[in-house]
Backbone as numpy.savetxt, mean C-alpha at the origin, in Angstrom:
# Nx Ny Nz CAx CAy CAz Cx Cy Cz
21.48 -5.15 -14.71 20.64 -3.95 -14.71 21.51 -2.71 -14.71
20.95 -1.63 -15.18 21.70 -0.39 -15.17 21.74 0.18 -13.76
22.71 1.01 -13.51 22.86 1.59 -12.18 21.71 2.54 -11.89
21.16 2.41 -10.68 20.08 3.29 -10.25 20.39 3.77 -8.84
20.03 4.98 -8.54 20.20 5.46 -7.17 18.96 6.22 -6.78
19.03 7.55 -6.78 17.88 8.34 -6.37 16.71 8.19 -7.35
17.00 7.78 -8.59 15.94 7.64 -9.58 15.01 6.46 -9.27
15.50 5.51 -8.49 14.67 4.36 -8.16 13.62 4.81 -7.14
12.36 4.63 -7.50 11.28 5.18 -6.68 11.02 4.34 -5.44
10.79 5.02 -4.34 10.42 4.35 -3.09 9.28 5.14 -2.44
8.33 4.39 -1.89 7.07 4.98 -1.46 6.61 4.37 -0.13
5.50 4.91 0.37 4.98 4.49 1.68 3.55 3.98 1.55
3.26 2.87 2.23 1.89 2.42 2.41 1.51 2.68 3.86
0.52 3.53 4.07 0.12 3.96 5.41 -1.23 3.36 5.78
-1.31 2.79 6.99 -2.56 2.24 7.49 -3.12 3.05 8.65
-2.41 4.12 9.03 -2.84 4.92 10.19 -3.06 4.00 11.39
-2.03 3.26 11.76 -2.12 2.27 12.84 -2.38 2.93 14.18
-3.25 2.29 14.94 -3.63 2.79 16.27 -2.90 2.00 17.35
-2.04 2.67 18.10 -1.38 2.04 19.23 -2.24 2.16 20.48
-2.03 1.26 21.44 -2.78 1.32 22.68 -2.57 2.68 23.35
-3.65 3.31 23.76 -3.57 4.63 24.39 -3.62 5.80 23.43
-3.63 5.53 22.13 -3.66 6.62 21.14 -5.09 7.03 20.84
-5.24 8.18 20.21 -6.54 8.66 19.76 -6.53 8.76 18.24
-7.72 8.76 17.65 -7.78 8.90 16.20 -7.21 10.24 15.75
-7.50 11.27 16.49 -7.00 12.60 16.13 -5.49 12.61 16.08
-4.84 12.05 17.10 -3.38 12.05 17.13 -2.81 11.14 16.04
-3.48 10.03 15.78 -3.03 9.13 14.72 -3.04 9.83 13.38
-4.09 10.60 13.09 -4.16 11.32 11.82 -3.08 12.42 11.76
-2.82 13.07 12.88 -1.75 14.07 12.92 -0.40 13.41 12.63
-0.20 12.22 13.18 1.04 11.49 12.93 1.19 11.13 11.45
0.07 10.74 10.83 0.12 10.41 9.40 0.50 11.63 8.58
-0.04 12.77 8.93 0.29 14.01 8.22 1.77 14.34 8.37
2.28 14.24 9.60 3.70 14.55 9.83 4.59 13.59 9.05
4.20 12.31 9.04 4.99 11.33 8.27 4.99 11.69 6.79
3.84 12.04 6.24 3.77 12.39 4.83 4.62 13.62 4.52
4.58 14.61 5.39 5.36 15.83 5.18 6.85 15.54 5.20
7.29 14.72 6.15 8.70 14.37 6.23 9.10 13.46 5.06
8.20 12.54 4.69 8.48 11.65 3.57 8.70 12.45 2.29
7.93 13.50 2.12 8.08 14.38 0.96 9.49 14.96 0.92
9.99 15.39 2.07 11.34 15.96 2.15 12.42 14.89 2.01
12.08 13.64 2.37 13.06 12.56 2.31 13.09 11.87 0.94
12.31 12.35 0.00 12.39 11.83 -1.35 11.44 10.69 -1.69
10.50 10.39 -0.81 9.52 9.35 -1.13 8.62 9.82 -2.27
8.26 8.89 -3.13 7.52 9.23 -4.33 6.02 9.28 -4.10
5.49 8.29 -3.38 4.04 8.21 -3.12 3.77 7.99 -1.64
2.55 8.34 -1.27 2.05 8.08 0.07 0.65 7.52 -0.12
0.53 6.20 -0.04 -0.75 5.54 -0.27 -1.39 5.13 1.04
-2.71 5.19 1.09 -3.48 4.78 2.26 -4.32 3.57 1.92
-4.43 2.64 2.88 -5.13 1.38 2.65 -6.50 1.38 3.29
-7.45 0.79 2.59 -8.83 0.69 3.09 -9.02 -0.57 3.93
-9.32 -0.40 5.20 -9.68 -1.51 6.08 -10.87 -1.08 6.93
-11.67 -2.04 7.36 -12.88 -1.74 8.13 -12.99 -2.64 9.35
-13.63 -2.09 10.39 -13.92 -2.82 11.62 -12.67 -3.40 12.25
-11.58 -2.65 12.21 -10.33 -3.06 12.84 -9.89 -1.97 13.80
-9.83 -2.30 15.07 -9.52 -1.31 16.09 -8.12 -0.73 15.91
-7.24 -1.48 15.26 -5.85 -1.06 15.14 -5.55 -0.26 13.88
-6.55 -0.06 13.01 -6.33 0.66 11.75 -7.37 1.75 11.59
-6.91 2.98 11.34 -7.82 4.14 11.30 -8.04 4.68 9.90
-7.62 3.94 8.87 -7.73 4.46 7.50 -8.99 3.96 6.79
-10.07 3.76 7.53 -11.30 3.22 6.94 -11.93 4.19 5.95
-11.94 5.49 6.27 -12.48 6.50 5.34 -11.32 6.96 4.45
-10.89 6.07 3.58 -9.63 6.25 2.85 -9.60 7.52 2.00
-10.68 7.78 1.29 -10.72 8.95 0.40 -10.61 10.24 1.20
-11.24 10.28 2.36 -11.16 11.47 3.21 -9.72 11.72 3.63
-9.03 10.66 4.03 -7.64 10.81 4.47 -6.71 11.18 3.31
-6.99 10.65 2.13 -6.18 11.03 0.96 -6.25 12.54 0.76
-7.44 13.09 0.81 -7.60 14.53 0.67 -6.89 15.30 1.76
-6.97 14.79 2.99 -6.33 15.46 4.13 -4.81 15.48 3.97
-4.25 14.34 3.56 -2.81 14.26 3.36 -2.37 15.14 2.19
-3.12 15.10 1.10 -2.76 15.91 -0.06 -2.79 17.41 0.27
-3.79 17.80 1.07 -3.91 19.20 1.48 -2.72 19.63 2.34
-2.14 18.69 3.06 -1.07 19.01 4.02 0.32 18.86 3.43
0.42 18.47 2.16 1.71 18.31 1.50 1.72 19.10 0.20
2.85 19.07 -0.49 2.99 19.91 -1.67 3.26 19.16 -2.97
4.06 18.10 -2.91 4.48 17.47 -4.15 4.38 15.95 -4.16
4.42 15.31 -3.03 4.37 13.85 -2.98 3.03 13.37 -3.55
3.06 12.28 -4.30 1.82 11.71 -4.81 1.06 11.04 -3.67
-0.25 11.17 -3.69 -1.08 10.62 -2.62 -2.18 9.78 -3.27
-2.43 8.61 -2.69 -3.44 7.78 -3.32 -3.88 6.63 -2.46
-4.52 5.66 -3.09 -5.11 4.53 -2.38 -4.32 3.25 -2.66
-4.05 2.55 -1.60 -3.36 1.28 -1.74 -4.05 0.17 -0.97
-5.31 -0.11 -1.21 -6.06 0.59 -2.25 -7.50 0.79 -1.80
-8.27 1.26 -2.75 -9.72 1.25 -2.61 -10.21 -0.15 -2.97
-10.98 -0.76 -2.08 -11.52 -2.09 -2.34 -12.82 -1.93 -3.14
-12.70 -2.01 -4.44 -13.77 -1.60 -5.35 -15.11 -2.29 -5.10
-15.13 -3.61 -4.78 -16.44 -4.23 -4.54 -17.22 -3.64 -3.37
-16.56 -2.84 -2.54 -17.26 -2.16 -1.45 -17.99 -0.91 -1.92
-17.76 -0.49 -3.18 -18.19 0.83 -3.62 -18.84 0.79 -5.00
-19.51 1.86 -5.32 -20.02 2.07 -6.67 -18.94 2.68 -7.54
-18.70 2.14 -8.74 -17.70 2.74 -9.64 -17.97 4.21 -9.94
-19.23 4.58 -10.01 -19.57 5.98 -10.27 -19.12 6.87 -9.11
-19.41 6.45 -7.88 -19.03 7.25 -6.72 -17.51 7.33 -6.60
-16.83 6.21 -6.81 -15.36 6.22 -6.77 -14.81 7.20 -7.80
-15.39 7.20 -8.98 -14.93 8.11 -10.04 -15.16 9.56 -9.64
-16.30 9.85 -9.06 -16.59 11.22 -8.63 -15.65 11.65 -7.51
-15.37 10.74 -6.58 -14.48 11.08 -5.46 -13.07 11.35 -5.95
-12.54 10.46 -6.79 -11.16 10.63 -7.25 -11.06 11.71 -8.33
-12.12 11.92 -9.08 -12.12 13.05 -9.99 -12.04 14.37 -9.25
-12.75 14.44 -8.13 -12.68 15.63 -7.28 -11.28 15.82 -6.72
-10.69 14.75 -6.20 -9.33 14.83 -5.67 -8.35 15.23 -6.76
-8.53 14.67 -7.95 -7.64 14.98 -9.06 -7.73 16.43 -9.51
-8.91 17.02 -9.35 -9.08 18.44 -9.69 -8.50 19.34 -8.60
-8.65 18.92 -7.34 -8.13 19.72 -6.23 -6.60 19.68 -6.17
-6.03 18.50 -6.50 -4.58 18.31 -6.39 -4.06 17.74 -7.71
-3.97 18.58 -8.74 -3.64 18.09 -10.09 -2.32 17.34 -10.14
-2.34 16.21 -10.87 -1.15 15.40 -11.14 -0.47 14.87 -9.87
-1.27 14.69 -8.80 -0.71 14.17 -7.55 -1.49 12.99 -7.00
-2.62 12.65 -7.59 -3.50 11.63 -7.02 -3.39 10.32 -7.80
-3.25 9.20 -7.06 -3.24 7.86 -7.64 -4.47 7.10 -7.17
-4.99 6.24 -8.04 -6.12 5.39 -7.66 -5.70 3.92 -7.78
-5.39 3.31 -6.64 -5.11 1.88 -6.60 -6.38 1.13 -6.26
-6.70 0.11 -7.05 -7.95 -0.63 -6.86 -7.67 -2.10 -6.59
-8.37 -2.64 -5.59 -8.29 -4.06 -5.28 -9.68 -4.64 -5.16
-9.75 -5.97 -5.05 -11.07 -6.60 -4.99 -11.33 -7.30 -3.65
-10.36 -7.34 -2.75 -10.57 -7.95 -1.43 -11.50 -7.07 -0.59
-12.10 -7.60 0.47 -13.01 -6.79 1.27 -12.32 -5.82 2.21
-11.08 -6.12 2.61 -10.41 -5.26 3.57 -10.98 -5.39 4.97
-11.62 -6.53 5.23 -12.25 -6.75 6.54 -12.72 -8.20 6.61
-13.47 -8.52 7.67 -14.04 -9.85 7.81 -15.33 -9.95 6.99
-15.83 -11.17 6.82 -16.98 -11.39 5.95 -18.25 -10.75 6.48
-18.46 -10.76 7.79 -19.66 -10.15 8.35 -19.68 -8.65 8.09
-18.52 -8.01 8.27 -18.43 -6.57 8.02 -18.56 -6.28 6.53
-17.97 -7.13 5.71 -18.08 -6.95 4.25 -19.55 -6.99 3.82
-20.31 -7.88 4.43 -21.74 -7.97 4.12 -22.47 -6.71 4.58
-22.05 -6.17 5.73 -22.66 -4.93 6.22 -22.35 -3.74 5.32
-21.17 -3.75 4.74 -20.78 -2.66 3.83 -21.62 -2.71 2.56
-21.74 -3.91 2.00 -22.47 -4.05 0.74 -22.93 -5.50 0.60
-24.19 -5.79 0.89 -24.68 -7.17 0.87 -24.47 -7.88 -0.46
-24.44 -7.15 -1.56 -24.28 -7.79 -2.87 -22.85 -7.71 -3.39
-21.88 -7.55 -2.48 -20.50 -7.30 -2.91 -19.91 -8.46 -3.71
-20.33 -9.71 -3.45 -19.76 -10.84 -4.19 -20.09 -10.75 -5.68
-21.23 -10.20 -5.97 -21.59 -9.96 -7.36 -20.61 -8.96 -7.99
-20.24 -7.96 -7.19 -19.28 -6.96 -7.65 -17.88 -7.55 -7.78
-17.53 -8.47 -6.87 -16.22 -9.13 -6.95 -16.08 -9.84 -8.29
-17.12 -10.53 -8.70 -17.08 -11.29 -9.95 -16.99 -10.38 -11.17
-17.49 -9.16 -11.03 -17.47 -8.23 -12.17 -16.39 -7.15 -12.00
-15.36 -7.46 -11.18 -14.29 -6.50 -10.91 -13.65 -5.95 -12.19
-13.28 -6.79 -13.17 -12.67 -6.23 -14.39 -13.60 -5.25 -15.11
-14.88 -5.58 -15.16 -15.84 -4.69 -15.83 -16.00 -3.38 -15.07
-15.94 -3.44 -13.74 -16.10 -2.22 -12.95 -14.86 -1.33 -13.04
-13.67 -1.95 -13.17 -12.46 -1.15 -13.42 -12.59 -0.44 -14.76
-13.04 -1.16 -15.78 -13.23 -0.56 -17.11 -14.29 0.54 -17.06
-15.28 0.36 -16.21 -16.32 1.38 -16.07 -15.74 2.67 -15.51
-14.85 2.55 -14.53 -14.19 3.73 -13.98 -13.34 4.41 -15.05
-12.63 3.63 -15.84 -11.86 4.22 -16.94 -12.77 5.00 -17.89
-13.93 4.45 -18.14 -14.89 5.12 -19.01 -15.35 6.44 -18.41
-15.63 6.45 -17.11 -16.08 7.69 -16.45 -15.01 8.77 -16.51
-13.74 8.37 -16.49 -12.65 9.35 -16.55 -12.33 9.79 -17.99
-12.84 9.06 -18.94 -12.53 9.35 -20.34 -13.32 10.56 -20.84
-12.68 11.46 -21.59 -13.41 12.58 -22.20 -14.52 12.09 -23.13
-14.35 10.88 -23.69 -15.36 10.34 -24.59 -16.66 10.00 -23.88
-16.62 9.97 -22.55 -17.85 9.65 -21.82 -18.86 10.80 -21.84
-18.48 11.91 -22.45 -19.36 13.08 -22.48 -20.66 12.82 -23.23
-20.67 11.77 -24.04 -21.89 11.46 -24.79 -22.75 10.40 -24.09
-22.30 9.93 -22.92 -23.03 8.89 -22.20 -24.18 9.48 -21.40
-25.14 8.63 -21.10 -26.29 9.07 -20.31 -25.89 9.28 -18.84
-25.02 8.39 -18.32 -24.52 8.51 -16.95 -23.09 9.03 -16.99
-22.85 10.13 -16.32 -21.53 10.76 -16.37 -21.03 11.11 -14.97
-19.71 11.04 -14.81 -19.05 11.57 -13.62 -18.33 12.84 -14.10
-19.06 13.92 -14.13 -18.57 15.15 -14.76 -17.22 15.59 -14.22
-17.04 15.49 -12.91 -15.82 15.99 -12.30 -14.62 15.11 -12.65
-14.87 13.89 -13.14 -13.78 12.97 -13.47 -13.34 13.07 -14.92
-14.24 13.45 -15.81 -13.95 13.41 -17.24 -12.72 14.23 -17.61
-11.73 13.55 -18.16 -10.51 14.22 -18.60 -9.52 14.52 -17.48
-9.85 14.13 -16.26 -8.96 14.38 -15.12 -7.86 13.32 -15.08
-6.64 13.75 -14.82 -5.49 12.83 -14.81 -5.33 12.18 -13.44
-5.87 10.97 -13.29 -5.71 10.17 -12.08 -5.31 8.76 -12.51
-4.01 8.44 -12.49 -3.56 7.11 -12.93 -4.19 6.00 -12.09
-4.48 4.89 -12.76 -5.12 3.75 -12.11 -4.12 2.61 -11.99
-4.09 1.98 -10.82 -3.20 0.85 -10.53 -4.03 -0.34 -10.10
-3.65 -1.53 -10.54 -4.29 -2.76 -10.07 -3.46 -3.31 -8.91
-4.14 -3.57 -7.80 -3.48 -4.14 -6.63 -3.82 -5.61 -6.52
-2.90 -6.38 -5.98 -3.19 -7.79 -5.85 -2.29 -8.50 -4.87
-2.74 -9.69 -4.48 -1.95 -10.57 -3.61 -1.98 -12.00 -4.15
-2.43 -12.15 -5.41 -2.49 -13.47 -6.04 -2.28 -13.30 -7.54
-2.34 -14.41 -8.26 -2.09 -14.36 -9.70 -3.29 -13.81 -10.48
-4.49 -13.87 -9.90 -5.67 -13.36 -10.61 -5.48 -11.91 -11.04
-4.99 -11.10 -10.12 -4.81 -9.68 -10.39 -3.73 -9.44 -11.44
-2.74 -10.33 -11.49 -1.66 -10.19 -12.47 -2.20 -10.34 -13.89
-3.06 -11.32 -14.12 -3.67 -11.50 -15.44 -4.44 -10.24 -15.85
-5.20 -9.70 -14.90 -6.02 -8.53 -15.21 -5.17 -7.30 -15.51
-4.18 -7.02 -14.65 -3.32 -5.85 -14.88 -2.61 -5.94 -16.22
-2.17 -7.13 -16.57 -1.48 -7.33 -17.85 -2.42 -7.11 -19.02
-3.61 -7.70 -18.94 -4.57 -7.59 -20.03 -5.01 -6.14 -20.26
-5.15 -5.38 -19.15 -5.62 -4.01 -19.26 -4.49 -3.02 -19.50
-3.24 -3.50 -19.45 -2.11 -2.61 -19.67 -1.99 -1.55 -18.60
-2.11 -1.99 -17.33 -2.06 -1.07 -16.19 -0.90 -1.43 -15.26
-0.38 -0.47 -14.52 0.67 -0.78 -13.55 0.12 -1.69 -12.45
1.01 -2.47 -11.86 0.62 -3.56 -10.96 1.39 -3.46 -9.64
0.65 -3.42 -8.54 1.25 -3.34 -7.21 0.89 -4.61 -6.43
1.92 -5.28 -5.88 1.71 -6.56 -5.21 1.92 -6.43 -3.70
1.01 -7.07 -2.95 1.00 -6.97 -1.48 1.93 -8.00 -0.85
3.20 -7.95 -1.20 4.15 -8.93 -0.67 4.50 -8.67 0.79
4.00 -7.57 1.35 4.25 -7.31 2.77 3.42 -8.21 3.68
2.35 -8.83 3.15 1.58 -9.78 3.96 1.20 -11.05 3.21
1.38 -11.07 1.87 1.01 -12.24 1.07 2.09 -12.51 0.03
3.28 -12.93 0.47 4.41 -13.05 -0.46 4.42 -14.31 -1.32
3.57 -15.28 -1.03 3.69 -16.61 -1.62 3.70 -16.60 -3.15
2.85 -15.80 -3.77 2.71 -15.83 -5.23 3.37 -14.64 -5.93
4.24 -13.95 -5.21 4.87 -12.75 -5.75 5.55 -13.00 -7.09
6.46 -13.96 -7.16 7.24 -14.17 -8.38 6.38 -14.73 -9.51
5.46 -15.62 -9.18 4.57 -16.15 -10.20 3.69 -15.05 -10.78
3.18 -14.18 -9.91 2.33 -13.08 -10.36 3.10 -12.13 -11.27
4.32 -11.79 -10.89 5.12 -10.88 -11.71 5.47 -11.53 -13.06
5.73 -12.82 -13.05 6.03 -13.52 -14.29 4.84 -13.47 -15.25
3.66 -13.73 -14.71 2.43 -13.66 -15.51 2.24 -12.25 -16.06
2.41 -11.27 -15.19 2.20 -9.87 -15.59 3.14 -9.48 -16.73
4.41 -9.80 -16.60 5.38 -9.43 -17.63 5.14 -10.20 -18.93
4.82 -11.48 -18.82 4.64 -12.30 -20.02 3.37 -11.97 -20.79
2.33 -11.56 -20.06 1.05 -11.31 -20.71 0.76 -9.83 -20.95
1.66 -8.96 -20.56 1.39 -7.52 -20.62 1.07 -7.06 -22.04
-0.01 -6.30 -22.14 -0.41 -5.71 -23.42 -0.35 -4.19 -23.30
0.50 -3.53 -24.07 0.59 -2.07 -24.01 -0.78 -1.42 -24.22
-0.99 -0.32 -23.53 -2.27 0.37 -23.62 -2.03 1.87 -23.73
-3.10 2.62 -23.83 -2.98 4.08 -23.85 -2.49 4.61 -22.50
-2.58 3.78 -21.47 -2.18 4.20 -20.13 -0.73 3.86 -19.82
-0.21 2.79 -20.43 1.11 2.30 -20.07 1.70 1.51 -21.25
2.91 1.87 -21.65 3.54 1.22 -22.81 4.33 -0.02 -22.41
4.88 -0.03 -21.19 5.69 -1.14 -20.72 5.23 -1.53 -19.31
5.49 -2.77 -18.89 5.08 -3.19 -17.55 5.68 -2.30 -16.46
4.91 -2.08 -15.41 5.41 -1.30 -14.27 4.96 -2.01 -13.00
5.93 -2.41 -12.18 5.62 -3.18 -10.98 6.07 -2.45 -9.71
5.22 -2.58 -8.69 5.50 -2.09 -7.35 5.34 -3.28 -6.40
6.25 -3.45 -5.47 6.10 -4.48 -4.44 6.25 -3.83 -3.08
5.41 -4.26 -2.15 5.43 -3.68 -0.80 6.13 -4.64 0.17
6.95 -4.08 1.03 7.65 -4.85 2.06 7.48 -4.16 3.41
7.69 -4.93 4.47 7.73 -4.36 5.82 9.16 -3.95 6.14
9.32 -2.79 6.71 10.65 -2.35 7.12 10.59 -1.81 8.55
11.45 -2.31 9.40 11.66 -1.75 10.73 13.15 -1.51 10.87
13.54 -0.26 10.66 14.95 0.11 10.69 15.23 0.96 11.92
16.39 0.74 12.51 16.81 1.52 13.68 18.32 1.67 13.63
18.88 2.34 14.62 20.32 2.59 14.59 21.15 1.33 14.84
20.54 0.32 15.48 21.23 -0.94 15.72 20.27 -2.10 15.43
20.84 -3.26 15.17 20.02 -4.46 14.96 19.21 -4.79 16.21
19.83 -4.63 17.36 19.16 -4.96 18.62 17.95 -4.06 18.84
18.10 -2.77 18.57 16.99 -1.83 18.74 15.86 -2.15 17.77
16.21 -2.46 16.53 15.19 -2.80 15.54 14.46 -4.08 15.92
15.19 -5.06 16.43 14.58 -6.32 16.87 13.56 -6.06 17.97
13.90 -5.18 18.90 12.96 -4.83 19.96 11.71 -4.16 19.39
11.89 -3.21 18.47 10.75 -2.54 17.86 9.85 -3.54 17.13
10.43 -4.59 16.58 9.67 -5.56 15.80 8.72 -6.39 16.65
8.89 -6.39 17.97 7.99 -7.17 18.82 6.56 -6.66 18.74
6.37 -5.39 18.44 5.01 -4.86 18.25 4.38 -5.49 17.01
5.16 -5.61 15.93 4.67 -6.23 14.71 4.34 -7.71 14.93
5.20 -8.40 15.65 4.96 -9.83 15.92 3.65 -10.01 16.68
3.43 -9.21 17.70 2.19 -9.32 18.47 0.97 -8.96 17.61
1.12 -7.94 16.76 0.02 -7.55 15.88 -0.34 -8.67 14.91
0.67 -9.29 14.30 0.41 -10.36 13.35 -0.15 -11.60 14.04
0.26 -11.84 15.28 -0.31 -12.95 16.05 -1.81 -12.71 16.25
-2.18 -11.47 16.51 -3.60 -11.14 16.64 -4.36 -11.37 15.35
-3.74 -11.06 14.21 -4.37 -11.30 12.91 -4.57 -12.79 12.69
-3.54 -13.57 12.97 -3.60 -15.01 12.72 -4.58 -15.72 13.64
-4.79 -15.19 14.84 -5.69 -15.83 15.81 -7.05 -15.14 15.85
-7.27 -14.21 14.92 -8.54 -13.47 14.86 -8.84 -12.76 16.17
-7.80 -12.16 16.73 -7.93 -11.42 17.99 -7.20 -10.08 17.84
-7.67 -9.29 16.89 -7.00 -8.04 16.55 -7.21 -7.01 17.66
-6.13 -6.39 18.08 -6.16 -5.42 19.16 -5.31 -4.21 18.76
-5.32 -3.18 19.60 -4.43 -2.04 19.38 -2.99 -2.52 19.31
-2.17 -1.82 18.52 -0.75 -2.14 18.50 -0.15 -1.92 19.89
0.65 -2.86 20.32 1.23 -2.83 21.67 2.64 -2.25 21.65
3.07 -1.64 22.75 4.44 -1.11 22.81 5.46 -2.24 22.73
6.65 -1.96 22.26 7.67 -3.00 22.12 8.18 -3.48 23.48
8.68 -4.71 23.47 9.31 -5.28 24.65 10.64 -5.90 24.22
11.38 -6.37 25.18 12.58 -7.12 24.81 12.16 -8.38 24.07
12.96 -8.80 23.13 12.67 -10.01 22.37 12.86 -11.23 23.28
11.81 -11.98 23.46 11.87 -13.19 24.29 11.97 -14.42 23.39
12.27 -15.56 24.02 12.35 -16.80 23.27 11.00 -17.15 22.65
9.91 -16.86 23.38 8.57 -17.14 22.86 8.25 -16.29 21.64
8.58 -14.99 21.71 8.32 -14.10 20.58 9.17 -14.49 19.37
10.42 -14.86 19.64 11.30 -15.27 18.54 10.77 -16.55 17.88
10.26 -17.47 18.71 9.70 -18.70 18.17 8.46 -18.40 17.32
7.64 -17.43 17.77 6.48 -17.02 16.99 6.92 -16.47 15.64
7.90 -15.58 15.65 8.37 -14.94 14.42 8.93 -15.95 13.43
9.46 -17.06 13.95 10.06 -18.07 13.09 9.08 -19.17 12.72
7.85 -19.09 13.24 6.83 -20.09 12.93 6.46 -20.03 11.45
6.10 -21.17 10.90 5.80 -21.26 9.48 4.69 -20.29 9.06
3.66 -20.15 9.90 2.55 -19.25 9.55 3.02 -17.79 9.48
3.91 -17.41 10.39 4.45 -16.05 10.35 5.32 -15.86 9.12
6.13 -16.86 8.83 7.03 -16.74 7.69 6.27 -16.63 6.37
5.10 -17.29 6.32 4.28 -17.18 5.11 3.80 -15.75 4.88
3.57 -15.02 5.98 3.07 -13.65 5.86 4.19 -12.62 5.87
5.24 -12.87 6.64 6.26 -11.84 6.86 7.62 -12.23 6.29
7.58 -12.92 5.16 8.84 -13.29 4.50 9.65 -12.06 4.17
8.95 -11.00 3.78 9.64 -9.77 3.39 9.45 -8.69 4.46
9.91 -9.01 5.66 9.99 -8.04 6.76 11.47 -7.79 7.01
11.93 -6.61 6.64 13.35 -6.28 6.75 13.57 -5.52 8.06
14.16 -6.20 9.02 14.33 -5.66 10.37 15.81 -5.56 10.68
16.25 -4.37 11.09 17.65 -4.25 11.48 18.19 -2.85 11.34
19.49 -2.76 11.40 20.20 -1.50 11.24 20.17 -1.07 9.77
20.70 0.09 9.52 20.76 0.59 8.14 21.48 -0.40 7.23
22.59 -0.94 7.70 23.37 -1.86 6.87 22.58 -3.14 6.59
21.91 -3.65 7.62 21.14 -4.89 7.47 19.98 -4.71 6.51
19.22 -3.64 6.70 18.05 -3.39 5.85 18.49 -3.07 4.42
19.59 -2.38 4.27 20.09 -2.06 2.93 20.42 -3.33 2.16
21.08 -4.27 2.81 21.45 -5.53 2.16 20.21 -6.29 1.72
19.21 -6.36 2.59 17.98 -7.10 2.26 17.19 -6.39 1.15
17.20 -5.07 1.18 16.47 -4.30 0.18 17.11 -4.46 -1.19
18.43 -4.36 -1.26 19.13 -4.54 -2.53 18.85 -5.91 -3.12
18.89 -6.94 -2.29 18.64 -8.29 -2.76 17.22 -8.43 -3.29
16.25 -7.84 -2.57 14.85 -7.93 -2.98 14.63 -7.25 -4.33
15.20 -6.08 -4.52 15.03 -5.35 -5.78 15.65 -6.12 -6.94
16.83 -6.68 -6.71 17.49 -7.46 -7.76 16.70 -8.71 -8.11
16.18 -9.39 -7.10 15.44 -10.64 -7.33 14.12 -10.40 -8.07
13.44 -9.33 -7.72 12.10 -9.09 -8.27 12.12 -8.29 -9.56
13.14 -7.46 -9.77 13.18 -6.59 -10.93 12.10 -5.52 -10.92
11.64 -5.15 -9.74 10.56 -4.17 -9.62 11.01 -2.79 -10.08
10.02 -1.97 -10.42 10.28 -0.58 -10.79 10.22 0.35 -9.59
9.57 -0.11 -8.52 9.36 0.75 -7.35 9.12 -0.12 -6.13
9.65 0.31 -5.01 9.44 -0.41 -3.75 8.59 0.44 -2.82
7.64 -0.22 -2.17 6.75 0.47 -1.23 6.96 -0.14 0.15
6.90 0.71 1.16 7.26 0.28 2.51 6.09 0.50 3.47
5.82 -0.54 4.27 4.90 -0.41 5.40 5.72 -0.63 6.66
5.50 0.20 7.67 6.27 0.08 8.91 5.34 0.13 10.11
5.13 -1.02 10.73 4.27 -1.11 11.91 5.15 -0.95 13.15
5.26 0.27 13.60 6.12 0.61 14.74 5.29 1.42 15.74
5.35 1.07 16.99 4.46 1.64 18.01 4.70 3.14 18.21
5.92 3.52 18.47 6.23 4.92 18.79 6.40 5.74 17.51
5.75 6.90 17.48 5.77 7.74 16.28 7.19 8.17 15.91
7.99 8.57 16.89 9.34 9.02 16.59 10.21 7.87 16.08
10.02 6.69 16.64 10.76 5.52 16.14 10.36 5.22 14.70
9.08 5.39 14.39 8.60 5.14 13.03 9.19 6.16 12.06
9.19 7.42 12.45 9.80 8.45 11.61 11.27 8.13 11.35
11.97 7.71 12.39 13.39 7.39 12.25 13.59 6.23 11.28
12.71 5.22 11.35 12.81 4.09 10.45 12.66 4.52 8.99
11.68 5.37 8.73 11.48 5.85 7.35 12.62 6.75 6.91
13.20 7.51 7.82 14.34 8.35 7.47 15.54 7.48 7.09
15.78 6.43 7.88 16.88 5.51 7.58 16.67 4.87 6.21
15.42 4.46 5.93 15.17 3.82 4.64 15.39 4.80 3.48
15.05 6.06 3.68 15.31 7.04 2.61 16.82 7.20 2.38
17.61 7.12 3.45 19.06 7.18 3.31 19.57 5.97 2.54
18.99 4.82 2.83 19.35 3.60 2.11 19.08 3.76 0.62
17.90 4.27 0.29 17.54 4.39 -1.11 18.32 5.47 -1.85
18.88 6.42 -1.12 19.73 7.43 -1.76 21.13 6.87 -2.05
21.48 5.80 -1.36 22.81 5.20 -1.52 22.82 3.96 -2.40
21.66 3.34 -2.52 21.60 2.01 -3.12 21.98 2.05 -4.60
22.70 1.06 -5.01 23.11 0.93 -6.42 22.64 -0.45 -6.88
21.82 -0.44 -7.92 21.28 -1.71 -8.43 21.91 -2.02 -9.79
């Protein structure tokens, strides 16, 4: 590969995680501060993820937060990673993102996925007929493209605020199904390898092999998300990672709680982190000092051939989280691929 340094894009996936004792107001303030600092540190995008009925995640009203972050920053791209389309009407999504695209020109991204972003009971409460929408996901993505197209001006149903507005669309996925779709539609593809790494390489292979150039994208474009917990020493980063281990244990046991403060790494926690179920989800969790995380990041980029890396960092203390993202920006300014 050719040498890349600052030109290689690196971005953030934000879930507005709620730590024990935190408030929603403070969590949103922390997200804003992170986005503002990320902008100065050279991050390319700041995406927010849609989740529902989870006490530990505050990004449920994703579109509202996208607007809030965009209003509080100047140049960083802001978008969804993603909007779970079966939860919504394509027309409403088009109107919302068309509005954002008009308010913040050339800064808004629309990432679309088909998972519920929650448990089945909550998914049913959001939209009882969502499974019908899941099956028609490709058609609904095309419908959104139509609403954004200037040619839609002759249609009976229009999203006026969206027509002709520049809001790039990304297909999100954690399996091979999404790879086929992104390739067929000629759209950029973002893979959730931060929690579902199993099919990463197969999905990218399908995407590259089947990619059909479109008016939106001439060549394949891939983004992969990883977990990063970086600190000044390996020992400090290992301690910070205990919050992530406890959080993922709650996910695996269906006992989701507020993110807990870090503790010293115990034999029990280490055994949990090394358990097969954890490894299936957290294969790409880069924990350590700058040197350690840099080595793992370089290897990941070389192995995957991605165009952009996205980072999620589940760290309890806000200042520790800021420091982790700052360290990663330093890594990406030095990295040579």
